[in-house]
C-alpha angles and dihedrals in degrees: 000000000000130000095259084067089063106066125181117213113237091237096040125277138078110315141276097319094054123098093212110129092017098096094274127119117274090244088076091072120109097275121096106273093235091052091045090053092051090052092048091048088055091055096257127127107238091208091055092046090051091050092050091049091050092050091050092051094045090053092050097046095040094198096312141071135274093271096189094050095043090051097047107032124066112239094240097044115125126196145167121236131186127217100217134181117245092191141016119276146101120298126225132165103040094135089047089055088051089053090055091050093047091057094051099040109095091188130044115282133203125223131196113198114209100173139013132235110277094033120129109242135193133219111279095021119137112236105175133000122204130190118194142104109331092226091056093048093053095042092053095039102094097039091050093045094047090059096038094049092046095050093042090052090055092046091049093050091046092051090055089056093044090051091050090055095046112131095026130091092241124104128200113242134192131225137216090270091115137136109274109259094013102073097113092049095045093048088048088055089053089055090049089056094052099263130122130235128248117207117322095214145002090263104054097060139005126240114188107207135179095278091052089050092053092047094047096045098247144004096263091047091051092050092049092049093054093045092052094046097043109020095172098048120100111245128207119187125203116219131186100191141034088245091060089046091058090050096053095041089054089047090057105256114173098201129025129192114214103211115209094340117160119235089258092052090048089056089053090048092051091051093046095049092043095192097313092117140011116257130215124193117215134176129027089047122144134159088253094059098030094101092049091055093043092052091059088075100252116149101223142022111211111215116179090177090074090078105019102045112020113125118233121263108241110244126161140193114233120195111216116235115252112264 
């Protein structure tokens, strides 16, 4: 397979033969309908997943073929390979890996699913087994693993935070500090790890930050301006001091981000707000102090590191020896 075989539709989707964007249901994209439905059930757009898979494969093939695989593997050879964990963690992205394989595989392929996204896994555990042409397996291997390892790393890191908050009312939440082009997948991985998502884009919710406050002439003025311009949009306001907190609570803010507050200051903020708004702690947060912040009574802990700094989870693809 070469990259001209992997077209991207100009408006997103699967290429000229796909009905995506033409008034048809998304399930008519190039992915197998059953796989597309699984992705949709997980809150992912199958068209977007297919585009991401295409981009990954195009990057890896760079207009050519997998020269090593083509030279060493007979065209008609068929094999079974197992995606297997090399370390303990939480898995995420298995159906996305299947999407990568489905684009490369020129013949039908069989999958055996051993676990589901969000499951805790242990080193050596089989996650997914695939039987198809050997050439296709090896050509898709790195693109599928890059995504699977990345998303599983995020899910694993998120689960550590979620576990640290267990028994409190607080939930760990992500930010928009995501890899360009992969936001939907990375935020999905956060959900797999037990976290919750902050806004997906600049348009679905407002977050008034320090630069907006400076430009608007004050935190209350900034909040009022957004409320008047977009009355139906949820608004979160970032505050640096308890004085600012009083201003925005009195102005009617629904959600307030406590930037670099200490646990003690968070306790004061919770008492001051007294249930009139949800509170989110941000900055200074570590796994070691997560419980201390959660026990102050805040609703969320904002952790950008979930998506911008989580290490991958080591997962490999093992080709079974011929019987």
